[in-house]
C-alpha positions in Angstrom: 74.0 25.7 181.7 70.5 24.5 181.0 69.5 24.0 177.3 66.8 26.5 177.5 69.1 29.1 178.9 71.9 28.5 176.5 69.2 28.9 173.7 68.4 32.4 174.7 72.0 33.6 175.8 73.3 32.4 172.2 70.5 34.4 170.4 71.4 37.4 172.6 75.2 37.1 171.8 74.4 36.9 168.1 72.0 39.9 168.3 74.8 41.7 170.0 77.3 40.8 167.5 74.7 42.0 164.7 74.4 45.3 166.5 78.0 45.7 166.3 78.1 44.9 162.4 75.1 47.3 161.9 77.3 50.0 163.8 80.4 49.3 161.4 78.3 49.4 158.4 76.6 52.6 159.3 73.2 50.9 159.5 72.4 53.1 162.5 68.4 52.3 162.5 69.1 48.7 163.2 72.1 49.2 165.9 69.4 50.1 168.4 66.8 47.4 167.3 69.4 44.8 167.6 70.7 46.1 171.0 67.0 45.7 172.3 66.9 42.2 170.8 70.1 41.3 172.8 69.0 42.9 175.8 65.4 41.2 175.4 67.0 37.8 175.0 69.4 37.9 177.8 66.5 38.7 180.0 64.3 36.0 178.7 67.3 33.7 179.7 67.2 35.2 183.1 63.6 34.7 183.4 63.9 30.8 182.3 66.7 30.5 184.8 64.6 31.9 187.6 61.2 30.6 186.8 61.9 27.4 184.8 59.1 28.3 182.4 58.8 29.5 179.0 59.8 33.0 178.5 57.1 35.7 178.0 56.0 36.6 174.7 56.7 40.2 175.2 59.2 42.8 173.7 58.9 45.1 176.9 62.3 45.0 178.6 60.9 46.3 181.9 58.0 43.9 181.9 60.6 40.7 181.2 63.0 42.0 183.9 60.3 42.5 186.5 59.0 38.8 185.6 62.4 37.6 185.8 62.8 39.2 189.3 66.1 41.2 188.2 64.5 44.6 187.9 64.6 45.4 191.3 68.3 45.0 191.3 69.0 47.4 188.5 70.4 50.8 189.1 68.6 53.9 188.1 70.8 54.4 185.3 70.3 50.8 183.9 66.6 51.5 184.5 66.9 54.8 182.3 68.8 52.7 179.7 66.0 50.1 179.4 63.7 53.2 178.6 65.9 54.4 176.1 66.0 51.2 174.4 62.2 50.1 174.4 61.0 52.4 171.7 64.0 51.4 169.4 62.4 47.9 169.0 59.1 49.2 167.5 60.7 52.3 165.8 62.8 49.9 163.7 60.1 47.7 163.0 57.4 50.3 162.1 59.4 53.4 161.4 56.5 55.8 161.1 58.9 58.8 161.4 61.8 57.2 159.9 63.7 60.4 159.0 63.4 61.9 162.4 64.6 58.7 164.0 67.5 58.3 161.6 68.7 61.9 162.5 68.6 61.0 166.1 70.7 57.9 165.4 73.9 59.3 164.9 77.3 57.5 164.9 78.3 58.9 168.4 74.6 58.0 169.7 74.7 54.4 168.4 78.3 54.0 169.8 76.8 54.9 173.1 73.9 52.4 172.7 75.9 49.8 171.8 78.8 50.2 174.8 75.7 50.7 177.3 74.2 47.5 176.0 77.2 45.3 176.3 77.5 46.7 179.9 74.2 45.5 180.6 74.2 42.4 178.7 77.4 41.5 180.9 75.8 42.4 184.2 72.6 40.4 183.4 74.6 37.4 182.1 76.7 37.3 185.3 73.6 36.9 187.3 72.6 33.7 185.3 
């Protein structure tokens, strides 16, 4: 695998492991954030793989996926999941409604987020 692609894949795997660690330690605000980061970085690996250019300086999962040419291959459920992950990046960084966000991030929801992230991550990585 190309060094540039490997770079993004390794960062993505680290973030995925961190999301699991955040779930285990019950730091639910950061489960979604790290899940978003893992998908963002594996999408950037996909972008670099298909475009041989520097990955876009964006945190928008759908934008990066479209630029990588993989978005059209996503199922509707995968697209819906991207839409669910999208705000968790900004909300974790700038939690203007921290209490409301934390209330929505239950252990059950975070388990679901992590499981869906692992599935999507594996699916994207397989496409590299």
